[in-house]
Wavefront OBJ file of the C-alpha trace (Angstrom):
o trace
v 4.997 8.178 -40.791
v 1.925 10.428 -40.923
v 1.501 13.099 -38.253
v -1.495 11.322 -36.788
v 0.466 8.019 -36.510
v 3.400 9.842 -35.010
v 1.109 11.480 -32.493
v -0.476 8.149 -31.590
v 3.021 6.622 -31.119
v 4.022 9.520 -28.816
v 0.790 9.014 -26.784
v 1.382 5.217 -26.503
v 5.042 5.841 -25.396
v 3.903 8.463 -22.868
v 1.279 6.006 -21.591
v 3.853 3.361 -21.066
v 6.220 5.797 -19.215
v 3.462 7.023 -16.905
v 2.207 3.559 -16.096
v 5.820 2.437 -15.463
v 6.303 5.363 -13.113
v 9.077 7.025 -15.183
v 7.516 10.166 -16.610
v 9.856 12.619 -18.429
v 7.607 15.594 -19.242
v 4.818 15.491 -16.674
v 4.154 14.880 -12.977
v 3.230 11.314 -13.680
v -0.368 11.624 -12.425
v -2.788 9.043 -13.808
v -4.785 11.678 -15.623
v -5.461 12.692 -19.207
v -3.859 16.054 -18.529
v -0.610 14.428 -17.381
v -0.781 11.960 -20.352
v -1.084 14.854 -22.842
v 1.768 16.683 -21.178
v 3.891 13.562 -21.172
v 3.180 12.980 -24.861
v 3.643 16.703 -25.540
v 0.288 16.918 -27.397
v -2.635 19.178 -26.634
v -5.257 17.623 -24.375
v -7.905 17.712 -27.028
v -5.764 15.295 -29.071
v -6.818 12.681 -26.545
v -10.351 13.830 -26.019
v -11.266 14.528 -29.677
v -8.719 12.952 -32.091
v -7.752 9.842 -30.172
v -10.472 8.973 -27.715
v -9.651 5.321 -28.064
v -6.221 5.956 -26.589
v -7.748 7.935 -23.716
v -10.196 5.027 -22.990
v -7.279 2.603 -23.269
v -5.277 4.655 -20.767
v -8.178 4.689 -18.307
v -8.744 0.927 -18.737
v -5.062 0.251 -18.020
v -5.154 2.489 -14.926
v -8.283 0.653 -13.746
v -6.578 -2.737 -14.303
v -3.790 -1.721 -12.006
v -6.427 -1.257 -9.231
v -5.027 2.134 -8.266
v -7.450 4.985 -8.052
v -6.719 7.935 -10.326
v -5.446 11.209 -8.850
v -8.850 12.813 -9.544
v -10.554 9.943 -7.699
v -8.144 10.417 -4.728
v -8.870 14.171 -4.693
v -12.592 13.526 -4.812
v -12.405 10.951 -1.979
v -10.514 13.424 0.134
v -13.050 16.162 -0.611
v -15.935 13.816 0.227
v -14.266 12.994 3.554
v -13.811 16.672 4.351
v -17.374 17.438 3.341
v -18.720 14.674 5.583
v -16.710 16.081 8.472
v -18.091 19.551 7.761
v -21.615 18.150 7.586
v -21.219 16.408 10.927
v -19.919 19.579 12.524
v -22.856 21.544 10.992
v -25.314 18.996 12.370
v -23.801 19.450 15.936
v -23.963 23.198 15.552
v -27.592 23.021 14.393
v -28.491 20.890 17.354
v -26.867 23.357 19.712
v -28.642 26.237 18.094
v -31.968 24.459 18.354
v -31.351 23.931 22.084
v -30.417 27.589 22.521
v -33.588 28.701 20.764
v -35.729 26.595 23.120
v -33.956 28.056 26.099
v -34.360 31.622 24.788
v -38.093 31.051 24.162
v -38.454 29.917 27.820
v -36.616 33.042 29.101
v -38.691 35.353 26.886
v -41.885 33.731 28.168
v -40.745 34.075 31.748
v -39.817 37.727 31.233
v -43.174 38.438 29.533
v -45.035 37.097 32.576
v -42.927 39.087 34.967
v -43.469 42.257 32.879
v -47.255 41.741 32.933
v -47.183 41.376 36.656
v -45.169 44.541 37.133
v -47.478 46.519 34.778
v -50.490 45.304 36.803
v -48.844 46.408 40.045
v -48.177 49.811 38.560
v -51.722 50.130 37.299
v -53.384 49.312 40.657
v -52.638 52.022 43.139
v -51.677 50.746 46.522
v -51.431 52.532 49.879
v -49.016 55.471 49.764
v -46.381 55.423 52.442
v -44.492 58.614 53.173
v -41.398 58.893 55.262
v -41.536 61.657 57.766
v -38.386 63.597 58.456
v -36.766 62.527 61.755
v -37.057 64.936 64.734
v -33.692 66.381 65.735
v -32.434 65.090 69.016
v -31.716 67.776 71.728
v -28.058 67.839 72.839
v -27.086 65.882 75.853
v -29.749 63.328 75.663
l 1 2 3 4 5 6 7 8 9 10 11 12 13 14 15 16 17 18 19 20 21 22 23 24 25 26 27 28 29 30 31 32 33 34 35 36 37 38 39 40 41 42 43 44 45 46 47 48 49 50 51 52 53 54 55 56 57 58 59 60 61 62 63 64 65 66 67 68 69 70 71 72 73 74 75 76 77 78 79 80 81 82 83 84 85 86 87 88 89 90 91 92 93 94 95 96 97 98 99 100 101 102 103 104 105 106 107 108 109 110 111 112 113 114 115 116 117 118 119 120 121 122 123 124 125 126 127 128 129 130 131 132 133 134 135 136 137 138 139
């Protein structure tokens, strides 16, 4: 048997073991990386020398109706990103409300500041306190 045929046979046997749920050399994930580990071949053997076997493996995984590990990871990541996006949306809404409130406060303080400056600029009557007269004793 030629080396290429022996490699193809190892890949097919590894494919059968992974799909049967009895991996010997890998974690049994439904990925090309796990298939290459299971077949004990480099990953590029599947991506470059035997892409038909890679496509066959993916087709069999799809027939089973089970999502691949990478699809599961991506779905989890999508869920997490959607949760983060919702949290960010809430935070942005709160920040927008805070900005509106701060603008109102700044406007109010600006008006009060103008009024106080006008009061300081216009002199009013000066009131002075006179010292109290001391009371004589006994009174």
